C-alpha positions in Angstrom: -100.2 -21.4 17.7 -99.6 -23.4 14.5 -100.7 -21.7 11.3 -103.1 -23.3 8.7 -100.0 -25.1 7.3 -99.6 -27.6 10.1 -96.4 -27.4 12.1 -95.2 -24.0 11.0 -94.7 -21.0 13.1 -97.2 -18.2 12.9 -96.2 -15.6 10.3 -93.3 -13.9 12.1 -93.5 -10.3 12.9 -91.0 -8.0 11.3 -88.3 -6.6 13.6 -89.7 -3.7 15.6 -93.3 -5.0 15.1 -95.3 -6.4 18.0 -95.3 -5.3 21.6 -94.2 -8.2 23.9 -90.6 -9.3 24.6 -89.3 -12.3 26.6 -85.8 -12.2 28.1 -83.5 -14.8 29.8 -80.0 -15.2 31.1 -78.2 -18.3 29.8 -75.1 -20.0 31.3 -74.0 -23.1 29.4 -77.6 -23.6 28.1 -76.7 -24.3 24.4 -78.5 -27.7 24.5 -81.8 -25.9 25.2 -81.6 -22.5 23.5 -83.1 -23.5 20.2 -86.2 -25.0 21.8 -86.6 -22.0 24.2 -86.3 -19.4 21.4 -88.6 -21.5 19.1 -91.2 -21.8 21.8 -91.5 -18.1 22.5 -91.5 -17.2 18.8 -94.2 -19.9 18.4 -96.2 -18.1 21.1 -96.0 -14.8 19.3 -93.4 -12.8 21.2 -92.0 -10.0 19.0 -88.6 -10.0 20.6 -86.6 -12.8 22.2 -83.5 -11.5 24.1 -80.9 -13.9 25.5 -78.1 -12.6 27.8 -75.1 -15.0 27.7 -73.3 -15.4 31.1 -69.9 -17.0 31.5 -70.6 -19.9 29.1 -68.0 -22.4 28.1 -70.2 -24.3 25.7 -71.2 -23.4 22.2 -74.0 -21.0 23.1 -72.5 -18.1 21.1 -72.1 -20.2 18.0 -75.7 -21.5 18.2 -77.2 -18.1 18.9 -75.2 -16.3 16.2 -76.3 -18.9 13.7 -79.9 -18.6 14.8 -79.9 -14.8 14.5 -79.2 -15.1 10.8 -82.7 -16.5 10.1 -84.5 -14.9 13.0 -84.1 -11.1 13.4 -86.4 -11.2 16.4 -83.6 -12.7 18.4 -81.3 -10.2 20.3 -78.2 -11.5 22.1 -76.2 -9.7 24.8 -72.9 -10.4 26.5 -73.4 -10.3 30.3 -69.9 -11.3 31.4 -69.0 -7.7 32.3 -71.6 -7.7 35.0 -70.1 -10.8 36.7 -66.6 -9.3 36.5 -67.9 -6.5 38.6 -68.3 -9.1 41.4 -71.8 -8.0 42.1 -73.6 -10.1 44.7 -77.0 -9.8 43.0 -75.9 -10.7 39.5 -79.3 -12.0 38.3 -81.3 -9.0 39.5 -78.7 -6.6 38.0 -78.6 -8.5 34.7 -82.4 -8.6 34.3 -82.6 -4.9 35.1 -79.9 -4.2 32.5 -81.6 -6.3 29.8 -84.9 -4.5 30.5 -83.3 -1.1 30.1 -81.7 -2.2 26.9 -85.1 -3.2 25.5 -86.6 0.1 26.6 -83.9 2.1 24.9 -83.3 0.0 21.7 -86.7 -1.5 21.0 -89.3 1.3 21.2 -92.1 -0.9 20.0 -91.9 -3.2 23.0 -94.4 -2.3 25.7 -94.4 -5.4 27.9 -91.5 -7.7 29.2 -91.4 -11.2 30.6 -88.1 -12.1 32.3 -87.7 -15.9 32.4 -85.1 -18.6 32.8 -84.2 -21.0 29.9 -86.1 -23.8 31.7 -89.3 -21.7 31.8 -91.9 -21.5 29.0 -94.9 -19.2 28.7 -98.0 -21.5 28.2 -101.6 -20.9 27.4 -104.3 -23.7 27.2 -103.6 -26.1 24.3 -101.0 -23.6 23.0 -104.0 -21.9 21.4 -103.6 -18.3 22.4 -100.7 -16.0 21.4 -99.1 -13.9 24.1 -100.4 -10.7 22.4 -104.0 -12.1 22.4 -103.7 -13.4 26.0 -102.5 -10.0 27.3 -105.2 -8.1 25.3 -107.8 -10.1 27.3 -106.4 -9.0 30.7 -107.4 -5.9 32.6 -104.9 -3.0 32.6 -101.8 -3.8 34.6 -98.3 -2.7 35.5 -97.3 -6.3 36.5 -99.0 -9.6 35.9 -97.8 -12.7 37.7 -98.3 -16.2 36.3 -97.8 -19.2 38.6 -95.3 -22.0 37.9 -96.4 -25.4 36.6 -93.4 -27.5 37.9 -92.9 -30.5 35.7 -91.9 -33.9 37.0 -88.7 -35.5 35.8 -88.6 -36.6 32.2 -88.4 -40.2 31.3 -85.6 -39.9 28.8 -82.7 -37.5 28.2 -83.2 -34.3 26.1 -86.9 -34.8 25.8 -88.7 -32.1 23.8 -90.9 -29.5 25.5 -94.3 -31.0 26.2 -93.2 -34.6 25.7 -93.9 -34.7 29.4 -97.2 -33.0 30.3 -97.3 -33.9 34.0 -96.4 -31.7 37.0 -97.7 -29.6 39.9 -99.0 -26.0 40.1 -96.9 -23.9 42.4 -97.4 -20.7 44.4 -94.2 -19.2 42.9 -94.0 -17.9 39.3 -92.8 -15.1 37.0 -94.2 -11.8 36.0 -95.0 -9.7 32.9 -93.9 -6.1 33.4 -94.9 -3.0 31.5 -92.0 -1.0 30.1 -93.7 2.2 31.2 -93.5 1.0 34.8 -89.8 0.4 34.8 -88.9 3.8 36.3 -91.1 3.0 39.3 -89.4 -0.4 40.0 -87.4 -0.3 43.2 -86.0 -3.8 42.9 -86.0 -6.0 39.8 -86.5 -9.2 41.7 -86.4 -12.6 40.1 -90.0 -13.5 40.4 -91.9 -10.3 40.3 -90.9 -6.6 40.6 -90.9 -4.5 43.8 -92.3 -1.0 43.2 -91.4 2.1 45.1 -93.7 2.4 48.1 -93.8 6.2 47.9 -95.4 6.1 44.4 -99.0 5.6 43.6 -100.2 2.0 43.9 -99.3 -0.1 40.9 -101.8 -2.5 39.2 -100.3 -5.9 40.0 -102.5 -8.7 38.9 -102.5 -12.5 39.0 -103.2 -14.8 36.1 -107.0 -14.9 36.8 -107.1 -11.0 36.7 -107.5 -10.7 40.4 -105.2 -8.3 42.4 -101.9 -10.0 43.3 -101.8 -11.1 46.9 -98.6 -12.4 48.3 -98.7 -15.2 50.9 -98.1 -13.6 54.3 -95.1 -15.2 56.0 -91.6 -13.8 55.6 -90.3 -16.7 53.4 -93.2 -16.4 51.0 -92.7 -12.6 50.7 -89.0 -13.1 50.0 -89.9 -15.7 47.3 -92.9 -13.7 46.0 -95.3 -16.6 46.4 -99.0 -16.0 45.6 -101.5 -16.6 48.4 -103.7 -18.7 46.1 -103.0 -20.9 43.0 -105.4 -20.7 40.1 -107.8 -23.5 39.5 -108.4 -25.4 37.3 -105.3 -26.3 35.4 -106.6 -24.7 32.2 -105.3 -21.1 31.7 -101.9 -19.4 31.5 -98.8 -20.7 33.3 -95.1 -20.6 33.3 -94.2 -24.2 32.6 -91.0 -24.9 34.7 -88.8 -27.7 33.4 -86.7 -27.6 36.5 -85.7 -31.2 36.6 -85.6 -32.5 33.0 -84.2 -36.1 32.9 -82.1 -37.9 35.5 -79.0 -37.4 33.4 -79.7 -33.7 32.9 -80.6 -33.2 36.5 -77.1 -34.5 37.6 -75.6 -31.9 35.2 -77.8 -29.2 36.7 -76.9 -29.8 40.3 -73.2 -29.6 39.5 -73.5 -26.3 37.7 -74.0 -24.0 40.7 -72.2 -20.7 41.2 -68.9 -21.0 42.9 -69.3 -20.1 46.5 -66.7 -19.3 49.1 -65.6 -22.9 49.4 -65.7 -23.5 45.6 -68.2 -26.4 45.9 -69.9 -25.7 42.6 -73.2 -27.3 43.6 -76.6 -25.8 42.9 -77.8 -26.1 46.5 -81.2 -24.5 45.8 -82.3 -27.2 43.4 -85.1 -29.5 44.7 -84.7 -33.4 44.7 -85.3 -35.2 41.4 -88.7 -36.9 41.3 -90.6 -38.7 38.6 -94.3 -38.5 37.9 -96.4 -38.8 41.0 -100.0 -39.9 41.4 -100.9 -36.4 42.6 -99.5 -34.7 39.4 -101.8 -33.0 37.0 -101.5 -32.9 33.2 -101.4 -29.8 31.1 -104.4 -29.3 28.8 -102.6 -30.0 25.5 -104.2 -32.3 23.0 -102.3 -34.6 20.7 -103.0 -32.7 17.5 -101.7 -29.5 19.0 -98.7 -31.2 20.5 -97.8 -32.9 17.1 -98.1 -29.6 15.3 -95.8 -27.9 17.9 -93.2 -30.6 17.6 -93.2 -30.5 13.8 -92.7 -26.8 14.0 -89.7 -27.3 16.4 -88.1 -29.8 14.0 -88.5 -27.4 11.0 -87.1 -24.5 13.1 -84.0 -26.5 13.9 -83.6 -27.7 10.3 -84.0 -24.2 8.8 -81.2 -22.8 11.0 -79.0 -25.9 10.6 -78.7 -26.3 14.3 -78.7 -30.1 14.7 -75.0 -30.6 14.9 -74.5 -27.7 17.3 -77.3 -29.0 19.6 -75.8 -32.5 19.5 -72.4 -31.2 20.6 -74.1 -29.2 23.4 -75.9 -32.3 24.6 -72.6 -34.2 24.8 -71.3 -31.4 27.0 -74.4 -31.9 29.3 -73.7 -35.6 29.5 -70.1 -34.9 30.4 -71.2 -32.5 33.2 -73.6 -35.2 34.5 -70.6 -37.4 35.2 -69.0 -34.8 37.5 -71.3 -35.8 40.4 -69.3 -39.1 40.4 -66.0 -37.3 40.6 -66.6 -34.5 43.1 -63.7 -33.9 45.5 -63.8 -35.9 48.7 -64.2 -32.8 50.8 -67.2 -31.7 48.8 -68.9 -35.1 49.0 -68.4 -35.2 52.7 -69.5 -31.7 53.3 -72.7 -32.1 51.3 -73.3 -35.8 51.5 -76.7 -35.4 53.2 -77.8 -32.9 50.5 -76.5 -35.1 47.6 -78.3 -38.2 48.9 -81.5 -36.2 49.5 -81.4 -34.9 45.8 -80.4 -38.2 44.2 -82.4 -40.7 46.4 -85.1 -41.2 43.8 -82.7 -41.6 40.8 -81.3 -44.8 39.4 -77.8 -43.6 40.0 -78.1 -43.5 43.8 -76.4 -46.9 44.3 -73.5 -45.9 42.1 -73.1 -42.7 44.0 -73.1 -44.5 47.3 -70.5 -46.8 46.1 -68.3 -43.7 45.4 -68.7 -42.7 49.0 -66.2 -45.5 49.7 -63.5 -42.9 48.6 -64.1 -41.1 51.8 -61.6 -41.5 54.5 -62.9 -39.8 57.7 -62.0 -39.5 61.3 -64.4 -40.4 64.1 -65.6 -36.8 64.5 -66.2 -36.4 60.8 -68.1 -39.7 60.7 -70.3 -38.5 63.6 -71.0 -35.3 61.7 -71.9 -37.3 58.6 -74.4 -39.4 60.5 -75.9 -36.2 62.0 -76.3 -34.9 58.5 -78.1 -38.0 57.3 -80.4 -38.4 60.4 -81.4 -34.7 60.1 -82.2 -35.1 56.4 -84.2 -38.2 57.1 -86.2 -36.4 59.8 -86.7 -33.1 58.0 -86.8 -34.0 54.3 -88.4 -37.4 54.2 -85.1 -39.0 53.2 -85.6 -42.7 52.6 -84.2 -44.4 55.7 -82.9 -47.4 53.7 -80.8 -45.0 51.5 -79.4 -43.2 54.6 -78.7 -46.6 56.2 -76.7 -47.8 53.1 -74.7 -44.6 53.1 -73.8 -45.0 56.8 -72.9 -48.6 56.2 -70.6 -47.7 53.3 -69.0 -44.9 55.2 -68.3 -47.1 58.3 -67.4 -50.3 56.5 -64.9 -48.7 54.1 -63.2 -46.8 56.9 -61.4 -49.6 58.6 -59.5 -47.3 60.7 -62.6 -46.2 62.6 -62.7 -49.1 65.1 -58.9 -49.3 65.2 -58.8 -45.7 66.2 -60.9 -46.4 69.2 -58.6 -49.2 70.3 -55.6 -46.9 70.0 -57.2 -44.1 72.0 -57.2 -43.5 75.7 -59.8 -45.8 77.3 -62.0 -42.9 78.3 -61.9 -41.2 74.9 -62.5 -44.5 73.1 -65.6 -45.3 75.3 -67.0 -41.8 74.8 -66.4 -41.9 71.0 -67.8 -45.4 70.4 -70.8 -44.6 72.6 -71.5 -41.4 70.7 -71.3 -43.1 67.4 -73.7 -45.9 68.6 -76.2 -43.3 69.8 -76.1 -41.5 66.5 -76.6 -44.7 64.5 -79.4 -46.2 66.6 -82.2 -44.6 64.6 -80.7 -45.7 61.3 -78.8 -49.0 61.7 -79.3 -50.9 65.0 -76.7 -53.6 64.1 -74.0 -50.9 63.6 -75.2 -49.1 66.7 -74.9 -52.4 68.7 -71.4 -53.0 67.3 -70.1 -49.7 68.4 -71.8 -49.9 71.8 -70.0 -53.2 72.4 -66.7 -51.4 71.6 -67.7 -48.8 74.2 -68.4 -51.5 76.7 -65.0 -53.0 76.1 -63.4 -49.7 77.3 -66.0 -49.0 80.0 -67.5 -52.3 81.2 -69.4 -50.7 84.1 -70.9 -47.8 82.2 -74.6 -47.6 83.1 -75.8 -45.9 79.9 -73.6 -48.1 77.8 -74.8 -51.3 79.4 -78.4 -50.2 79.4 -78.3 -49.2 75.7 -76.5 -52.4 74.7 -79.0 -54.6 76.5 -81.9 -52.7 74.8 -80.2 -53.0 71.3 -79.6 -56.8 71.8 -83.2 -57.3 72.9 -84.6 -55.5 69.9 -82.3 -57.4 67.5 -83.3 -60.7 69.0 -87.0 -60.2 68.1 
């Protein structure tokens, strides 16, 4: 998308020229807004609309400054939607933004709703969005698959510093403005049209008719039945992880739920580049030109200081995972370890688990969380084992509580804890089974298990 003068944006369309708009909701995304706006102007979008939602960072200051030099940027305040306590905020917000475009930007014929971590991409950044769409058959909706990037090596990397990731069956969809009246539900990934109306032309990136994978979960998530091959083509590049530091900030930025946990529970675990990852088809000349254009874009709008301040805010949020309330850590410890297990900060986080003070019943629940995660989500056993050890060792009252209990209760409790531990830490399991034997020396299961534990440990 670079012009003949290397590194510059294409000649920018005048306001109300061009036919394609991209829109996104932004909550505390100031660190990333400039790169996202730049990218979609670089790819030839005539209108870039950002809806600001409950942001406490400097998003408004950055966007207002950016608007002064880029009339293609339109910014909306979406706080009023949230104040209405609507459950489906995202769907309502996107629907509202689409209607705003339809009413106020008559030149726009096609919309692409995205998130700020999503980037429209064509092979080698060589084809503008207008050119790409002109090559497609007529459509009402056109779904592009996600290309989910692996974790970045360093904090606040530029778009396409990291080229590696994995194609995914989920994605995002272009939508014709003319089809808006026929949309029954403005869902996050692709629109749902009214069944009573004539069939809509819903295509996939390769021009074939859109086919959703058949199971109930796939239909709810709007997953495509097939993923285009090869990697060349058009994608929605999804920077869902970013760097380890930014990932920690992301997972502590969830919507407040009924318990006020403020964790983004839908986020997948952090992972670095895997051997199975593929690389985007972007050559070094095109990437250099793109990054030069981004630098000039930031300089022209004098955004460097605003971006640096926003990045400091992200770094501050990243530290929140270390200071979560004890009840939140306990409630979601299995989830937190699952998400952080491949990060360099996992040991520091486990050390913080020592702040937990739990009763026997809570400890048993904790172990159940971890063993379930280990079985269902490939949680590394050594990480789960260390978590259990920390939780048990730092709660000195655990063993003492058994000694103070009624003999029968103490035997049952220690035995239950040993059985829960046996698949993770045999030494700890043996230790608690010995406590159970102290209270119930003739217990058949206790003696049988203890004998088996000791035999395995002696090997």
